C-alpha positions as CSV (number, residue, x, y, z in Angstrom):
1,I,93.5,-0.6,-118.9
2,A,96.3,0.9,-120.9
3,V,93.9,3.5,-122.3
4,Y,92.5,4.4,-118.8
5,N,96.1,4.7,-117.6
6,N,97.0,7.1,-120.2
7,E,93.9,9.3,-119.5
8,A,94.7,9.2,-115.8
9,Q,98.3,10.4,-116.2
10,P,97.4,14.1,-116.8
11,L,95.3,14.1,-113.7
12,Q,98.2,12.9,-111.6
13,T,100.3,15.8,-113.0
14,I,97.6,18.2,-112.3
15,R,97.3,16.8,-108.7
16,K,101.0,17.3,-108.2
17,H,100.9,20.9,-109.3
18,V,98.0,21.6,-107.1
19,M,99.7,20.1,-104.1
20,D,103.0,21.9,-104.9
21,A,101.0,25.2,-105.0
22,E,99.3,24.4,-101.8
23,R,102.6,23.8,-100.0
24,S,104.4,26.9,-101.5
25,Y,101.4,29.2,-100.7
26,H,102.3,29.2,-97.0
27,K,105.8,30.2,-97.9
28,I,104.8,33.3,-99.8
29,D,105.7,36.6,-98.2
30,P,102.4,38.3,-96.9
31,C,103.4,41.6,-98.6
32,Q,103.9,39.8,-102.0
33,L,100.5,38.1,-101.5
34,A,99.0,41.5,-100.7
35,A,100.6,43.1,-103.8
36,W,98.9,40.4,-106.0
37,H,95.5,41.1,-104.3
38,F,96.0,44.8,-105.0
39,E,96.9,43.9,-108.6
40,D,93.6,42.0,-108.7
41,E,91.8,45.1,-107.8
42,Q,93.4,47.0,-110.6
43,L,92.4,44.2,-113.0
44,N,88.9,44.3,-111.7
45,L,88.6,47.9,-112.7
46,A,89.8,47.2,-116.2
47,F,87.3,44.3,-116.5
48,E,84.4,46.4,-115.2
49,Q,85.4,49.2,-117.7
50,Q,85.3,46.7,-120.6
51,S,82.1,45.0,-119.4
52,F,80.2,48.3,-119.0
53,S,81.6,50.3,-121.9
54,P,79.3,53.0,-123.4
55,K,78.7,50.8,-126.4
56,T,76.9,48.2,-124.1
57,N,74.7,50.8,-122.4
58,D,72.0,53.3,-123.1
59,A,73.7,56.2,-125.2
60,I,71.3,58.8,-123.7
61,T,72.4,58.0,-120.2
62,E,76.1,57.6,-121.0
63,Q,76.5,60.9,-122.9
64,L,75.7,62.8,-119.8
65,E,78.7,61.2,-117.9
66,T,81.9,63.4,-117.8
67,V,84.0,61.2,-115.5
68,T,87.6,61.7,-116.6
69,A,89.7,61.4,-113.4
70,D,91.7,58.3,-112.9
71,P,89.5,55.8,-110.8
72,M,92.4,53.4,-110.2
73,P,92.8,52.3,-106.6
74,F,96.1,53.6,-105.2
75,F,98.7,52.3,-102.8
76,I,101.3,54.7,-101.5
77,Q,104.2,53.8,-99.3
78,A,105.9,56.6,-97.4
79,N,109.6,57.3,-98.0
80,E,110.0,57.4,-94.2
81,P,107.2,55.2,-92.9
82,N,105.8,55.9,-89.4
83,G,104.5,52.3,-88.9
84,Y,100.8,53.4,-89.3
85,G,98.5,52.6,-92.2
86,V,95.5,54.5,-93.4
87,L,92.7,53.0,-95.5
88,L,90.8,55.6,-97.5
89,V,87.2,55.0,-98.6
90,H,85.5,57.3,-101.1
91,G,81.9,58.3,-101.3
92,L,78.9,57.1,-103.4
93,L,79.1,57.9,-107.2
94,A,82.8,58.9,-106.8
95,S,86.1,56.9,-107.1
96,P,89.5,56.8,-105.5
97,A,90.3,60.0,-107.4
98,E,88.2,61.8,-104.8
99,L,90.9,61.1,-102.2
100,R,94.1,60.6,-104.2
101,E,95.5,64.0,-103.4
102,Y,94.7,63.5,-99.7
103,G,96.4,60.1,-99.9
104,H,99.7,61.7,-101.0
105,Y,99.4,64.3,-98.3
106,L,99.1,61.5,-95.7
107,A,102.0,59.5,-97.3
108,D,104.2,62.7,-97.0
109,L,103.5,62.5,-93.2
110,G,104.8,58.9,-93.1
111,Y,101.6,56.9,-93.4
112,T,101.2,53.9,-95.7
113,V,98.1,54.7,-97.6
114,L,95.7,52.5,-99.6
115,G,92.7,54.2,-101.4
116,I,90.4,51.3,-102.3
117,R,87.9,51.5,-105.2
118,I,84.3,50.4,-104.2
119,Q,82.9,48.1,-106.9
120,G,80.7,49.8,-109.5
121,H,82.5,53.2,-109.2
122,G,84.6,55.1,-111.7
123,T,83.3,53.1,-114.6
124,S,79.6,53.4,-115.4
125,P,76.4,53.9,-113.4
126,Y,75.2,50.8,-115.0
127,A,77.9,48.9,-113.2
128,L,76.9,50.5,-109.9
129,R,73.3,49.6,-110.6
130,E,74.1,45.9,-110.5
131,L,75.6,45.8,-106.9
132,T,74.5,45.5,-103.4
133,N,75.7,47.4,-100.3
134,Q,77.3,44.1,-99.2
135,Q,79.4,44.1,-102.3
136,W,80.4,47.6,-101.6
137,Y,81.6,46.5,-98.2
138,Q,83.5,43.6,-99.6
139,S,85.6,46.0,-101.5
140,V,86.4,47.8,-98.3
141,Q,87.3,44.5,-96.5
142,K,89.7,43.6,-99.4
143,G,91.5,46.9,-99.0
144,F,91.7,46.4,-95.3
145,S,93.1,42.9,-95.8
146,I,95.7,44.2,-98.2
147,L,96.8,47.0,-95.8
148,Q,97.1,44.5,-92.9
149,A,100.0,42.8,-94.6
150,Y,102.1,46.1,-94.4
151,C,100.8,47.7,-91.1
152,A,99.7,46.3,-87.8
153,R,98.2,49.6,-86.7
154,I,95.6,51.0,-89.1
155,F,93.3,54.0,-89.3
156,V,90.3,54.1,-91.5
157,I,89.1,57.3,-93.0
158,G,85.8,57.4,-95.0
159,F,83.8,60.1,-96.8
160,S,80.0,60.1,-96.8
161,T,78.9,56.5,-97.8
162,G,82.6,55.6,-97.4
163,G,82.3,56.9,-93.8
164,A,79.4,54.6,-93.1
165,L,81.4,51.7,-94.5
166,A,84.3,52.7,-92.3
167,L,82.2,52.6,-89.2
168,K,81.0,49.1,-90.2
169,L,84.5,47.9,-90.7
170,A,85.5,49.2,-87.2
171,E,82.6,47.5,-85.6
172,E,83.6,44.2,-87.1
173,N,87.4,44.6,-86.5
174,P,87.6,46.2,-83.0
175,D,91.2,45.0,-82.2
176,A,92.7,45.7,-85.6
177,I,91.6,49.3,-86.2
178,I,93.0,52.0,-83.8
179,G,90.9,54.9,-85.0
180,V,88.2,56.0,-87.4
181,V,87.5,59.2,-89.2
182,A,84.0,59.4,-90.6
183,V,83.3,62.5,-92.6
184,S,79.7,63.5,-93.5
185,V,78.2,60.1,-92.7
186,P,74.6,60.2,-94.1
187,I,71.7,59.3,-91.8
188,K,69.2,62.0,-92.9
189,F,69.3,63.8,-96.2
190,V,68.6,67.5,-97.2
191,N,66.5,66.2,-100.2
192,S,63.2,64.8,-98.7
193,S,62.5,62.9,-101.9
194,F,65.1,60.4,-100.9
195,M,62.3,58.8,-98.7
196,L,60.5,57.8,-101.8
197,V,63.4,55.7,-103.0
198,P,62.2,52.3,-101.7
199,L,58.9,52.9,-103.5
200,V,60.5,53.6,-106.8
201,H,63.0,50.9,-106.5
202,N,60.3,48.3,-105.8
203,T,58.2,49.6,-108.7
204,N,61.3,49.3,-110.9
205,T,61.8,45.7,-109.7
206,F,58.2,44.8,-110.3
207,V,58.3,46.3,-113.9
208,Q,61.4,44.5,-114.7
209,W,60.0,41.2,-113.5
210,M,56.8,41.7,-115.5
211,S,58.5,42.8,-118.7
212,S,61.7,43.5,-120.5
213,F,61.8,47.2,-119.8
214,E,64.5,48.7,-117.6
215,G,62.0,50.1,-115.0
216,V,59.9,53.1,-114.5
217,K,62.8,55.3,-113.4
218,P,66.1,53.4,-113.2
219,F,68.3,56.5,-112.9
220,I,67.9,60.1,-111.6
221,E,70.1,62.9,-112.8
222,N,72.6,64.4,-110.4
223,S,74.5,67.6,-110.5
224,P,77.8,66.7,-108.8
225,E,80.2,69.2,-107.3
226,H,83.1,67.3,-109.1
227,P,81.7,66.0,-112.5
228,D,85.1,64.7,-113.5
229,I,84.9,62.2,-110.5
230,N,81.2,61.6,-109.8
231,Y,78.5,60.1,-111.9
232,H,75.8,62.3,-113.4
233,N,73.3,59.5,-113.2
234,T,72.4,57.9,-109.8
235,P,70.9,54.4,-110.0
236,I,67.7,54.3,-107.9
237,R,69.1,50.8,-106.9
238,A,72.2,52.4,-105.4
239,L,70.1,54.8,-103.4
240,Y,68.0,51.9,-102.1
241,E,71.2,50.0,-101.2
242,L,72.4,53.2,-99.5
243,R,69.3,53.2,-97.3
244,L,69.9,49.6,-96.4
245,L,73.5,50.3,-95.4
246,I,72.5,53.3,-93.3
247,Q,69.9,51.2,-91.4
248,D,72.6,48.5,-90.9
249,V,75.3,50.9,-89.6
250,E,72.8,52.7,-87.3
251,K,72.1,49.5,-85.6
252,R,75.8,48.8,-85.2
253,L,76.8,52.3,-83.8
254,P,76.3,51.3,-80.1
255,N,78.8,48.4,-80.5
256,I,81.6,50.6,-82.0
257,N,84.2,51.2,-79.3
258,T,87.0,52.3,-81.6
259,P,88.1,56.0,-81.1
260,T,86.2,58.0,-83.6
261,L,86.3,61.5,-85.1
262,L,83.2,62.7,-86.8
263,I,83.3,65.7,-89.1
264,Y,80.2,67.4,-90.7
265,A,79.5,70.7,-92.6
266,D,76.6,72.6,-91.1
267,Q,75.2,73.7,-94.5
268,D,75.9,70.4,-96.4
269,P,73.6,70.5,-99.5
270,V,73.4,66.6,-99.4
271,V,73.7,65.3,-95.8
272,A,71.4,66.8,-93.2
273,I,73.3,68.2,-90.3
274,S,70.9,66.4,-88.0
275,S,72.9,63.2,-89.0
276,A,75.8,64.4,-86.9
277,D,73.9,64.3,-83.5
278,T,72.3,61.0,-84.4
279,V,75.7,59.3,-85.1
280,F,77.5,60.9,-82.1
281,E,74.8,60.1,-79.5
282,K,74.4,56.5,-80.7
283,L,78.1,55.8,-81.1
284,G,79.4,53.5,-78.3
285,A,82.9,54.7,-78.2
286,T,84.0,56.6,-75.1
287,Q,86.7,58.3,-77.1
288,K,84.6,60.2,-79.7
289,K,84.7,63.7,-81.1
290,L,82.3,65.6,-83.2
291,H,83.6,68.7,-85.3
292,V,81.1,70.7,-87.2
293,I,82.5,73.2,-89.8
294,N,80.8,76.2,-91.3
295,A,80.6,75.2,-95.0
296,D,78.0,74.9,-97.7
297,N,79.7,72.3,-99.8
298,H,79.5,68.5,-99.7
299,G,83.0,67.4,-100.7
300,I,84.7,68.8,-97.6
301,L,87.3,66.0,-97.3
302,M,88.5,66.2,-100.9
303,E,88.6,70.0,-100.8
304,N,90.2,70.3,-97.4
305,T,87.5,72.7,-96.4
306,D,88.3,74.7,-93.3
307,N,91.6,72.9,-93.1
308,I,90.1,69.7,-91.9
309,W,93.2,67.7,-93.0
310,R,95.0,69.4,-90.1
311,L,92.2,68.5,-87.8
312,I,92.5,64.8,-88.8
313,D,96.3,65.0,-88.4
314,D,95.8,65.9,-84.8
315,F,93.4,63.0,-84.2
316,L,95.7,60.5,-85.8
317,K,98.8,61.8,-83.8
318,Q,96.8,61.7,-80.6
319,Q,95.7,58.1,-81.2
320,S,99.1,57.1,-82.2
321,H,100.6,58.4,-79.1
322,L,98.0,56.6,-76.9
323,V,98.7,53.3,-78.7
324,E,102.4,53.7,-78.2
325,N,102.1,54.5,-74.6
326,L,99.9,51.5,-74.0
327,E,102.4,49.3,-75.8
328,T,105.3,50.8,-73.7
329,Q,103.4,50.2,-70.5
330,A,102.7,46.6,-71.5
331,Q,106.4,46.0,-72.2
332,T,107.6,47.5,-68.9
333,Q,104.9,46.0,-66.7
334,P,106.7,44.0,-64.0
335,V,106.2,40.3,-63.9
336,R,105.1,38.9,-60.6
337,E,106.5,35.5,-60.0
338,I,105.0,33.2,-57.4
339,V,107.2,30.6,-56.0
340,T,105.7,27.7,-54.2
């Protein structure tokens, strides 16, 4: 009995610490908790970089990679905050570096800005190859949860695949998001060979299942506009997951009632301009705008092509004023008292 008692003592101590932690958890300031979660996102990047270092991957594939821009997620608090938050979601193959300059621009206007990193990005295409579109979305959800600790009124701005993820987030959080800006959301692609992706992906999966080989064609080479930010190698798996995401978002579009601004380039070399009409027509929101600019580049948000940052400014200000007017009306609404 004495031996059992000695062995049980550490368990009682552990139980006490667990119960103390549970009690103190509810006393933690939400902003402090959010800061810890953001730190977790930074640590996740470091872990991913270590896990998928060039030494562990195919040298031929890795030597083509020229990503040098800092992929770290960023959180910028304005010197004079206006009470609104903006969640920025980058595109496929990129990283938060794609929208970092834009994030600072928004912070200078008074917004609290969080640029989240989608898992598998900014490290190695091998990391991206391991992930599903649901895991991409989980990254966006984490960023949204962190930002909610600091701001009750949040806009979400996403580019390309990030725009699709932003629309999905709006559909699932209709009361928490006051506006969405979706730039170059892909539904159709300029390169028709994208239609063959499911076939190649399924063949790769079959070959991997039958043998130890990587697959018939695990990656395809890409010539990015911004090689310091985007991967040169695109995992076939990632393109397959993108197709699944597009199908999912397209089904959700009629349920999205959040005010939305859509922006496309008429000569985008990646996303077919027909995507614009598809998204706009299926979108359920009554407050929706479609703006098409004359441009032949894909990265229009990063490059502020045709001064679209100002266009987005106007949308954010308009929605902010509408929200503030509604809140004022709710506060001044006379209360009717019935006496019986």
